[in-house]
Steps between C-alpha positions, in 0.01 A plus 500: 500500500645839399434817696597865446421828673404746224448816710460622855312820578224663699235289318672178611731233362457388142634153432499246221524125542454176313234248594468134425255240613303186439156514342222267611175554316144462629157584356530547119875446531470176695776248435721776346839517663816686420725788601488876487782754471469877523622840610333724756547874551393600847464828702505449877369815668590601860135441595533128426292524182658337197407541131645346195484341160633165382517304178623159402434170329345174611598177327297182547640149515323419173679781307258794507606849604309801627620858558353667811485858625416602857422830670478484879481672836571361842589556859810379679559423864780343707349157432502541121236652281179460307414633156225497246498583133366435156663269245450479124634235261610463137557164328504349152416156642170369367448297821544808718346763266224563757765679709518776237152606617560447870572743783608354834503650842807386682552468879856458619671441828872539557728416790719750684798288394526541117672162471177325616223399265200730459168407343281661237148391413329616179118527479329547164304824502182484297 
């Protein structure tokens, strides 16, 4: 995982980091598994409020790929943090073409220790 401080100022600390993780599908994506890789640009404000954008790619074990984009806001505490955001997708996969018309609401939870695993759950918004 890469990490860089981009700026420090009165608004807070802007950072950029890479993300990677395992995908386990449910609902319409049930039995889909794979990995995701991406980059997040984050602004952590002195108030504990965090905002950011992220983008990346998911690859499934059966060879499909999907580009994702996320815009989020969250709140951090000494025990970690929680965030929520919206996610959109783009794919040329026929099997996953329904994602091109899908918006998801994402809930995430991170640990105070950045080396520990966090979780993100995506809910289709209809």
